VOLUM-346647 format. One record per residue (C-alpha): residue in one letter; chain; y negated, x, z negated. Coordinates in steps of 0.02 Angstrom, whole numbers, plus 32768, in hexadecimal, padded with zeros to 4 digits. Last residue first. Layout:
! VOLUM-346647
residu = A&chaine = A&Y = Y&X = X&Z = Z;
...
//
This chain:
! VOLUM-346647
residu = R&chaine = A&Y = 48D9&X = D1E6&Z = CD32;
residu = V&chaine = A&Y = 48B0&X = D1DF&Z = CDE1;
residu = F&chaine = A&Y = 4965&X = D1D2&Z = CE1B;
residu = R&chaine = A&Y = 49A5&X = D1FD&Z = CED5;
residu = S&chaine = A&Y = 49B7&X = D2A1&Z = CED0;
residu = Q&chaine = A&Y = 498F&X = D31E&Z = CF57;
residu = G&chaine = A&Y = 4A1A&X = D3AE&Z = CF3E;
residu = E&chaine = A&Y = 4A40&X = D3C3&Z = CFFA;
residu = R&chaine = A&Y = 499F&X = D384&Z = D04E;
residu = L&chaine = A&Y = 495D&X = D2F4&Z = D091;
residu = P&chaine = A&Y = 48FF&X = D2EB&Z = D147;
residu = A&chaine = A&Y = 4843&X = D2EE&Z = D142;
residu = A&chaine = A&Y = 47EB&X = D243&Z = D150;
residu = L&chaine = A&Y = 4746&X = D20B&Z = D1AC;
residu = F&chaine = A&Y = 472E&X = D15C&Z = D1AB;
residu = T&chaine = A&Y = 46F0&X = D0D9&Z = D229;
residu = Q&chaine = A&Y = 46F7&X = D023&Z = D1E1;
residu = K&chaine = A&Y = 4632&X = CFF8&Z = D22B;
residu = Y&chaine = A&Y = 4664&X = D015&Z = D2D4;
residu = I&chaine = A&Y = 45C9&X = D02A&Z = D333;
residu = N&chaine = A&Y = 455F&X = D099&Z = D2D9;
residu = R&chaine = A&Y = 4609&X = D0DA&Z = D27F;
residu = L&chaine = A&Y = 463A&X = D123&Z = D323;
residu = Q&chaine = A&Y = 45B6&X = D190&Z = D330;
residu = R&chaine = A&Y = 45B0&X = D1CA&Z = D273;
residu = C&chaine = A&Y = 465B&X = D1F4&Z = D281;
residu = G&chaine = A&Y = 465E&X = D261&Z = D317;
residu = D&chaine = A&Y = 45C3&X = D2AD&Z = D2BC;
residu = A&chaine = A&Y = 4651&X = D2C4&Z = D21F;
residu = A&chaine = A&Y = 46BB&X = D2FB&Z = D29F;
residu = T&chaine = A&Y = 465B&X = D396&Z = D30C;
residu = T&chaine = A&Y = 45FF&X = D3CD&Z = D273;
residu = K&chaine = A&Y = 46A7&X = D44A&Z = D257;
residu = H&chaine = A&Y = 46B6&X = D498&Z = D2EC;
residu = A&chaine = A&Y = 475F&X = D4ED&Z = D2B7;
residu = K&chaine = A&Y = 4785&X = D460&Z = D261;
residu = S&chaine = A&Y = 47DA&X = D420&Z = D301;
residu = F&chaine = A&Y = 47C8&X = D354&Z = D31D;
residu = I&chaine = A&Y = 484C&X = D2D6&Z = D321;
residu = G&chaine = A&Y = 4811&X = D237&Z = D340;
residu = F&chaine = A&Y = 485B&X = D184&Z = D2FE;
residu = V&chaine = A&Y = 485E&X = D0E2&Z = D359;
residu = T&chaine = A&Y = 4882&X = D035&Z = D2E8;
residu = P&chaine = A&Y = 48BA&X = CFA5&Z = D34C;
residu = G&chaine = A&Y = 4945&X = CFBF&Z = D31D;
residu = S&chaine = A&Y = 4A0F&X = CFB8&Z = D326;
residu = G&chaine = A&Y = 4A2B&X = D054&Z = D2DB;
residu = S&chaine = A&Y = 498A&X = D0CC&Z = D306;
residu = M&chaine = A&Y = 491C&X = D0C8&Z = D39B;
residu = L&chaine = A&Y = 491E&X = D171&Z = D3D8;
residu = T&chaine = A&Y = 489F&X = D1FD&Z = D409;
residu = G&chaine = A&Y = 489E&X = D2CA&Z = D426;
residu = S&chaine = A&Y = 482D&X = D349&Z = D437;
residu = A&chaine = A&Y = 479E&X = D2EE&Z = D3FA;
residu = G&chaine = A&Y = 46F9&X = D32B&Z = D413;
residu = A&chaine = A&Y = 467C&X = D285&Z = D3FE;
residu = T&chaine = A&Y = 46AC&X = D263&Z = D4B1;
residu = R&chaine = A&Y = 4763&X = D258&Z = D493;
residu = L&chaine = A&Y = 4725&X = D1F1&Z = D401;
residu = K&chaine = A&Y = 46CA&X = D15F&Z = D47B;
residu = D&chaine = A&Y = 4757&X = D15D&Z = D4ED;
residu = K&chaine = A&Y = 47DA&X = D130&Z = D47A;
residu = I&chaine = A&Y = 475F&X = D0AE&Z = D43A;
residu = V&chaine = A&Y = 4751&X = D06A&Z = D4D6;
residu = T&chaine = A&Y = 480A&X = D05C&Z = D4FB;
residu = I&chaine = A&Y = 4822&X = D016&Z = D45D;
residu = E&chaine = A&Y = 4778&X = CF9B&Z = D482;
residu = K&chaine = A&Y = 4808&X = CF4D&Z = D508;
residu = Y&chaine = A&Y = 4864&X = CEDE&Z = D497;
residu = T&chaine = A&Y = 48DC&X = CE83&Z = D502;
residu = A&chaine = A&Y = 4936&X = CF1E&Z = D55F;
residu = Q&chaine = A&Y = 4903&X = CF9F&Z = D4D5;
residu = T&chaine = A&Y = 497C&X = CF2B&Z = D46D;
residu = V&chaine = A&Y = 4A12&X = CF3D&Z = D4DE;
residu = R&chaine = A&Y = 4A00&X = CFE9&Z = D50B;
residu = E&chaine = A&Y = 49DB&X = D02A&Z = D471;
residu = L&chaine = A&Y = 4A73&X = CFF7&Z = D424;
residu = D&chaine = A&Y = 4ADE&X = D09A&Z = D468;
residu = N&chaine = A&Y = 4A80&X = D11A&Z = D425;
residu = Y&chaine = A&Y = 4A58&X = D1D8&Z = D443;
residu = L&chaine = A&Y = 49F5&X = D259&Z = D40E;
residu = A&chaine = A&Y = 4A46&X = D2F1&Z = D451;
residu = K&chaine = A&Y = 49B4&X = D35A&Z = D482;
residu = S&chaine = A&Y = 4970&X = D34E&Z = D3D8;
residu = E&chaine = A&Y = 49D2&X = D3BD&Z = D387;
residu = F&chaine = A&Y = 4A3D&X = D3A4&Z = D2FA;
residu = C&chaine = A&Y = 4A6E&X = D439&Z = D284;
residu = G&chaine = A&Y = 4AE9&X = D4AF&Z = D288;
residu = H&chaine = A&Y = 4BA4&X = D492&Z = D29A;
residu = M&chaine = A&Y = 4C05&X = D3F3&Z = D284;
residu = F&chaine = A&Y = 4B92&X = D371&Z = D2EF;
residu = P&chaine = A&Y = 4C29&X = D351&Z = D36F;
residu = N&chaine = A&Y = 4C88&X = D2F4&Z = D2E6;
residu = G&chaine = A&Y = 4D2E&X = D2BD&Z = D31C;
residu = S&chaine = A&Y = 4DA4&X = D27E&Z = D38F;
residu = V&chaine = A&Y = 4D42&X = D1CC&Z = D3DE;
residu = V&chaine = A&Y = 4CA2&X = D23D&Z = D3E1;
residu = G&chaine = A&Y = 4CD4&X = D2C9&Z = D435;
residu = D&chaine = A&Y = 4C41&X = D2D9&Z = D4A2;
residu = P&chaine = A&Y = 4CB6&X = D2C8&Z = D542;
residu = K&chaine = A&Y = 4C86&X = D221&Z = D587;
residu = S&chaine = A&Y = 4D24&X = D1B5&Z = D573;
residu = L&chaine = A&Y = 4D01&X = D143&Z = D4FD;
residu = S&chaine = A&Y = 4C57&X = D0F5&Z = D557;
residu = N&chaine = A&Y = 4CC7&X = D0F0&Z = D5E2;
residu = S&chaine = A&Y = 4D3C&X = D075&Z = D599;
residu = L&chaine = A&Y = 4CAF&X = D018&Z = D53C;
residu = N&chaine = A&Y = 4C81&X = CFDE&Z = D5D6;
residu = I&chaine = A&Y = 4BEA&X = D015&Z = D645;
residu = K&chaine = A&Y = 4BB4&X = CFAA&Z = D6E9;
residu = K&chaine = A&Y = 4B0C&X = CF8D&Z = D6AE;
residu = E&chaine = A&Y = 4B21&X = CED4&Z = D694;
residu = E&chaine = A&Y = 4BD5&X = CEF6&Z = D63D;
residu = L&chaine = A&Y = 4B7A&X = CF6A&Z = D5CF;
residu = T&chaine = A&Y = 4AF6&X = CEDB&Z = D59D;
residu = L&chaine = A&Y = 4B5F&X = CE6F&Z = D590;
residu = P&chaine = A&Y = 4BE2&X = CEDC&Z = D50E;
residu = F&chaine = A&Y = 4B2E&X = CEF5&Z = D4A2;
residu = N&chaine = A&Y = 4AF0&X = CE51&Z = D492;
residu = E&chaine = A&Y = 4B64&X = CE2A&Z = D401;
residu = Y&chaine = A&Y = 4B3B&X = CEBF&Z = D3A8;
residu = V&chaine = A&Y = 4A70&X = CEBE&Z = D3D1;
residu = W&chaine = A&Y = 4A79&X = CDF6&Z = D38C;
residu = R&chaine = A&Y = 4AE6&X = CE27&Z = D2EC;
residu = T&chaine = A&Y = 4A4D&X = CEC1&Z = D2C5;
residu = S&chaine = A&Y = 49CD&X = CE32&Z = D2C7;
residu = V&chaine = A&Y = 4929&X = CE83&Z = D303;
residu = A&chaine = A&Y = 4894&X = CE69&Z = D298;
residu = F&chaine = A&Y = 47D2&X = CE7C&Z = D2C5;
residu = G&chaine = A&Y = 474F&X = CF07&Z = D29E;
residu = P&chaine = A&Y = 4761&X = CF95&Z = D30F;
residu = N&chaine = A&Y = 47C1&X = D016&Z = D28D;
residu = V&chaine = A&Y = 478C&X = D0D1&Z = D2B4;
residu = I&chaine = A&Y = 47E2&X = D165&Z = D26C;
residu = V&chaine = A&Y = 4781&X = D1FF&Z = D293;
residu = V&chaine = A&Y = 4820&X = D283&Z = D244;
residu = E&chaine = A&Y = 47EE&X = D32E&Z = D1FF;
residu = V&chaine = A&Y = 485E&X = D3C8&Z = D238;
residu = D&chaine = A&Y = 48BB&X = D448&Z = D1E4;
residu = G&chaine = A&Y = 4959&X = D419&Z = D1FB;
residu = L&chaine = A&Y = 49BB&X = D380&Z = D221;
residu = G&chaine = A&Y = 4A69&X = D33B&Z = D204;
residu = P&chaine = A&Y = 4AEB&X = D3B9&Z = D1BE;
residu = A&chaine = A&Y = 4B7D&X = D344&Z = D1B1;
residu = S&chaine = A&Y = 4BD9&X = D300&Z = D115;
residu = C&chaine = A&Y = 4C6A&X = D298&Z = D13E;
residu = L&chaine = A&Y = 4C7D&X = D1D1&Z = D137;
residu = E&chaine = A&Y = 4CE2&X = D14D&Z = D169;
residu = E&chaine = A&Y = 4C82&X = D0B3&Z = D158;
residu = G&chaine = A&Y = 4C15&X = D093&Z = D1E6;
residu = I&chaine = A&Y = 4C83&X = D00C&Z = D235;
residu = G&chaine = A&Y = 4D00&X = D098&Z = D24E;
residu = T&chaine = A&Y = 4C98&X = D148&Z = D279;
residu = A&chaine = A&Y = 4C1D&X = D196&Z = D206;
residu = W&chaine = A&Y = 4BCD&X = D240&Z = D208;
residu = A&chaine = A&Y = 4B65&X = D265&Z = D17E;
residu = A&chaine = A&Y = 4AB1&X = D286&Z = D152;
residu = P&chaine = A&Y = 4A65&X = D2C2&Z = D0B6;
residu = W&chaine = A&Y = 4AFC&X = D2BE&Z = D059;
residu = D&chaine = A&Y = 4B00&X = D26D&Z = CF9B;
residu = Y&chaine = A&Y = 4B65&X = D1D7&Z = CFCC;
residu = I&chaine = A&Y = 4B4A&X = D132&Z = CF87;
residu = F&chaine = A&Y = 4AC2&X = D125&Z = D031;
residu = F&chaine = A&Y = 4B4C&X = D132&Z = D0B8;
residu = P&chaine = A&Y = 4BC3&X = D0C2&Z = D055;
residu = V&chaine = A&Y = 4B46&X = D021&Z = D06E;
residu = D&chaine = A&Y = 4B3D&X = D049&Z = D13A;
residu = A&chaine = A&Y = 4BD3&X = CFDA&Z = D148;
residu = G&chaine = A&Y = 4B87&X = CF42&Z = D0D4;
residu = L&chaine = A&Y = 4BAC&X = CEEE&Z = D03E;
residu = Q&chaine = A&Y = 4C65&X = CF00&Z = D03E;
residu = V&chaine = A&Y = 4C5A&X = CFAA&Z = D076;
residu = G&chaine = A&Y = 4BF7&X = CFDF&Z = CFCE;
residu = L&chaine = A&Y = 4C88&X = CFB3&Z = CF63;
residu = E&chaine = A&Y = 4CE7&X = D041&Z = CFB7;
residu = A&chaine = A&Y = 4C6F&X = D0B6&Z = CFB6;
residu = L&chaine = A&Y = 4C5F&X = D08B&Z = CEFD;
residu = T&chaine = A&Y = 4D09&X = D0CF&Z = CEE7;
residu = G&chaine = A&Y = 4CDE&X = D14E&Z = CF59;
residu = K&chaine = A&Y = 4C64&X = D1A1&Z = CF09;
residu = S&chaine = A&Y = 4CB1&X = D199&Z = CE60;
residu = C&chaine = A&Y = 4CAE&X = D119&Z = CDDE;
residu = G&chaine = A&Y = 4C7A&X = D15A&Z = CD31;
residu = T&chaine = A&Y = 4C51&X = D0B3&Z = CCDF;
residu = Q&chaine = A&Y = 4BC0&X = D0EA&Z = CC7C;
residu = F&chaine = A&Y = 4B71&X = D04E&Z = CC76;
residu = L&chaine = A&Y = 4AC5&X = D084&Z = CCAC;
residu = R&chaine = A&Y = 4AFE&X = D119&Z = CD34;
residu = D&chaine = A&Y = 4B88&X = D082&Z = CD74;
residu = L&chaine = A&Y = 4AF1&X = D015&Z = CD8B;
residu = G&chaine = A&Y = 4A93&X = D09E&Z = CDE5;
residu = V&chaine = A&Y = 4B09&X = D0C1&Z = CE58;
residu = L&chaine = A&Y = 4B30&X = D017&Z = CE8A;
residu = V&chaine = A&Y = 4A73&X = CFDE&Z = CE87;
residu = A&chaine = A&Y = 4A31&X = D07F&Z = CEEE;
residu = A&chaine = A&Y = 4AC2&X = D045&Z = CF5D;
residu = A&chaine = A&Y = 4A93&X = CFA7&Z = CF85;
residu = D&chaine = A&Y = 49DC&X = CFDD&Z = CF98;
residu = S&chaine = A&Y = 49FC&X = D066&Z = D025;
residu = S&chaine = A&Y = 4A5F&X = CFCF&Z = D076;
residu = G&chaine = A&Y = 49C6&X = CF67&Z = D07D;
residu = G&chaine = A&Y = 4968&X = CFFB&Z = D0BA;
residu = G&chaine = A&Y = 49E2&X = D034&Z = D139;
residu = L&chaine = A&Y = 495C&X = D069&Z = D1C6;
residu = G&chaine = A&Y = 4998&X = CFDD&Z = D249;
residu = A&chaine = A&Y = 48EE&X = CF78&Z = D223;
residu = A&chaine = A&Y = 492C&X = CEF3&Z = D1DB;
residu = I&chaine = A&Y = 48A3&X = CF08&Z = D154;
residu = P&chaine = A&Y = 4833&X = CF9F&Z = D15C;
residu = I&chaine = A&Y = 485B&X = D017&Z = D0DC;
residu = N&chaine = A&Y = 47C5&X = D010&Z = D042;
residu = K&chaine = A&Y = 481B&X = CF97&Z = CFF1;
residu = E&chaine = A&Y = 4801&X = CF9A&Z = CF1D;
residu = L&chaine = A&Y = 48A6&X = CF32&Z = CED8;
residu = T&chaine = A&Y = 48AC&X = CF11&Z = CE0C;
residu = I&chaine = A&Y = 4946&X = CEF8&Z = CDE1;
residu = R&chaine = A&Y = 495F&X = CE9D&Z = CD2E;
residu = V&chaine = A&Y = 4A20&X = CEC9&Z = CCED;
residu = G&chaine = A&Y = 4A8F&X = CE7F&Z = CC9F;
residu = S&chaine = A&Y = 4B36&X = CE91&Z = CC13;
residu = K&chaine = A&Y = 4B6D&X = CE2A&Z = CB83;
residu = A&chaine = A&Y = 4C15&X = CE44&Z = CB51;
residu = P&chaine = A&Y = 4C01&X = CF15&Z = CB87;
residu = L&chaine = A&Y = 4C44&X = CF41&Z = CC28;
residu = R&chaine = A&Y = 4D01&X = CF86&Z = CC3B;
residu = E&chaine = A&Y = 4D47&X = CEF9&Z = CC6E;
residu = R&chaine = A&Y = 4CC6&X = CEA9&Z = CCCC;
residu = F&chaine = A&Y = 4CCC&X = CF3C&Z = CD36;
residu = T&chaine = A&Y = 4CE9&X = CEE3&Z = CDF4;
residu = S&chaine = A&Y = 4C84&X = CE37&Z = CDC5;
residu = F&chaine = A&Y = 4BFB&X = CEB5&Z = CD82;
residu = Y&chaine = A&Y = 4BFC&X = CF21&Z = CE17;
residu = L&chaine = A&Y = 4BFE&X = CE98&Z = CE88;
residu = Q&chaine = A&Y = 4B66&X = CE40&Z = CE3E;
residu = A&chaine = A&Y = 4AFB&X = CEC5&Z = CE4A;
residu = A&chaine = A&Y = 4B18&X = CED5&Z = CEF5;
residu = R&chaine = A&Y = 4B0F&X = CE37&Z = CF27;
residu = Q&chaine = A&Y = 4A48&X = CE36&Z = CED8;
residu = A&chaine = A&Y = 4A28&X = CEE8&Z = CF3E;
residu = I&chaine = A&Y = 4A74&X = CE76&Z = CFD1;
residu = N&chaine = A&Y = 49FA&X = CDF6&Z = CFBD;
residu = E&chaine = A&Y = 4A28&X = CD56&Z = D001;
residu = G&chaine = A&Y = 4A73&X = CD2C&Z = CF44;
residu = D&chaine = A&Y = 49D5&X = CD29&Z = CF04;
residu = V&chaine = A&Y = 492A&X = CD68&Z = CF12;
residu = P&chaine = A&Y = 4900&X = CD53&Z = CFCE;
residu = L&chaine = A&Y = 4880&X = CDC4&Z = D014;
residu = D&chaine = A&Y = 47CE&X = CD96&Z = D028;
residu = S&chaine = A&Y = 4793&X = CE35&Z = CFD2;
residu = D&chaine = A&Y = 4719&X = CE64&Z = CF66;
residu = P&chaine = A&Y = 4776&X = CE6E&Z = CED7;
residu = C&chaine = A&Y = 4824&X = CE60&Z = CEF0;
residu = L&chaine = A&Y = 4879&X = CE2F&Z = CE54;
residu = L&chaine = A&Y = 4940&X = CE3D&Z = CE3C;
residu = E&chaine = A&Y = 4994&X = CDDC&Z = CD9B;
residu = V&chaine = A&Y = 4A4D&X = CE01&Z = CD7D;
residu = G&chaine = A&Y = 4AA4&X = CDA8&Z = CCEB;
residu = E&chaine = A&Y = 4A84&X = CDDD&Z = CC24;
residu = P&chaine = A&Y = 4A58&X = CE30&Z = CBA4;
residu = V&chaine = A&Y = 49E1&X = CE9F&Z = CC00;
residu = L&chaine = A&Y = 49FD&X = CF55&Z = CC47;
residu = E&chaine = A&Y = 4962&X = CF9A&Z = CCC0;
residu = L&chaine = A&Y = 498F&X = CFD2&Z = CD63;
residu = Q&chaine = A&Y = 48D7&X = CFFC&Z = CDC5;
residu = V&chaine = A&Y = 48EF&X = D00F&Z = CE84;
residu = K&chaine = A&Y = 487F&X = D070&Z = CEF6;
residu = D&chaine = A&Y = 4881&X = D078&Z = CFC1;
residu = Y&chaine = A&Y = 4870&X = D104&Z = D004;
residu = L&chaine = A&Y = 483E&X = D177&Z = D09D;
residu = G&chaine = A&Y = 4879&X = D20A&Z = D093;
residu = V&chaine = A&Y = 48FE&X = D204&Z = D0FB;
residu = K&chaine = A&Y = 49BD&X = D205&Z = D114;
residu = Q&chaine = A&Y = 4A0B&X = D23E&Z = D1B8;
residu = M&chaine = A&Y = 4ABA&X = D1CE&Z = D207;
residu = L&chaine = A&Y = 4B09&X = D204&Z = D272;
residu = T&chaine = A&Y = 4B78&X = D17E&Z = D2D7;
residu = A&chaine = A&Y = 4C30&X = D15C&Z = D32D;
residu = L&chaine = A&Y = 4C38&X = D0A4&Z = D329;
residu = L&chaine = A&Y = 4CAE&X = D018&Z = D31B;
residu = H&chaine = A&Y = 4C6C&X = CF66&Z = D331;
residu = Y&chaine = A&Y = 4C99&X = CEE7&Z = D2AD;
residu = G&chaine = A&Y = 4CD9&X = CE3F&Z = D315;
residu = D&chaine = A&Y = 4D8D&X = CE23&Z = D2AA;
residu = H&chaine = A&Y = 4DE2&X = CE79&Z = D330;
residu = R&chaine = A&Y = 4D8B&X = CF11&Z = D334;
residu = R&chaine = A&Y = 4D20&X = CF4B&Z = D3A6;
residu = G&chaine = A&Y = 4D0E&X = CFEC&Z = D403;
residu = T&chaine = A&Y = 4CBB&X = D092&Z = D413;
residu = V&chaine = A&Y = 4BFF&X = D06B&Z = D3F0;
residu = R&chaine = A&Y = 4B9B&X = D10E&Z = D3FC;
residu = L&chaine = A&Y = 4B0C&X = D134&Z = D371;
residu = Y&chaine = A&Y = 4AAF&X = D1E2&Z = D373;
residu = L&chaine = A&Y = 4A17&X = D219&Z = D2F8;
residu = N&chaine = A&Y = 4A2D&X = D175&Z = D29B;
residu = V&chaine = A&Y = 4992&X = D172&Z = D220;
residu = K&chaine = A&Y = 49A7&X = D145&Z = D170;
residu = A&chaine = A&Y = 493F&X = D0FF&Z = D0E5;
residu = P&chaine = A&Y = 493E&X = D149&Z = D03A;
residu = A&chaine = A&Y = 4952&X = D0D3&Z = CF99;
residu = L&chaine = A&Y = 4904&X = D13B&Z = CF21;
residu = L&chaine = A&Y = 493B&X = D0FF&Z = CE61;
residu = H&chaine = A&Y = 48EC&X = D0D4&Z = CDB0;
residu = L&chaine = A&Y = 4964&X = D0B2&Z = CD3B;
residu = S&chaine = A&Y = 496A&X = D055&Z = CC8D;
residu = E&chaine = A&Y = 49BB&X = D04D&Z = CBD2;
residu = I&chaine = A&Y = 4A18&X = D0E9&Z = CBC0;
residu = A&chaine = A&Y = 4A94&X = D0FC&Z = CB48;
residu = M&chaine = A&Y = 4A6D&X = D195&Z = CAAE;
//
């Protein structure tokens, strides 16, 4: 029996480690980053309709046209596989946003990946994850990470060259968004200037003996909070002082490590489960100040994105 609709979860991610290793001629920056999916989700519903792509974003100010990456993902899927689909094929996408927007958590990329994976399931096109990832990178560098089912991955290139990684162990993550957006483009455009001002350059960054250029330094064992690192944090933090404030509050609440995710401005803290109430108490404390504060667990192997 053909499937008429699907409900999917689109998880957020945090960057546990992010180093900028260079810049391509087309302006894209090259990265070495360890990304971890966490249990903070957007909800994506796909329903078959006779034709076209309709996007609904209830209780959200997000655009519902081609400016929305979920809409573009559906259009890309239909244009790519037109010959393999019924003559009249369309989809209605209902997107329930829970992941803060423009926050360094990959919400839009995750939504796009959910649309691609869900449409492949609905229309039974039998695409491999690699094929869908090749489509996804046309939409955004983080999309391939969300195509694969890995809880965590080491990414290089512009973020599209991936391999599975252990990621976080038995911990809780408190995620704090200060309530304002930061342009990823602005952060990357200001990264070389910031390095120059601090008399640090990309060559020096590459020469650090942490193995990021030759391979994945996090291949063995769970990630430890002492290894948290983000090159982009210094750029965003220099303009948005609230990031430093949040990090201090998370450490005071008991976090063993804190970091800004991606280009920011979201900050997260890692809490050991040895003290079960610490993370929950810390989350409550921070939520009294920052409305968009979440307690989430790292995703585990085998967790499905399909609700139905």
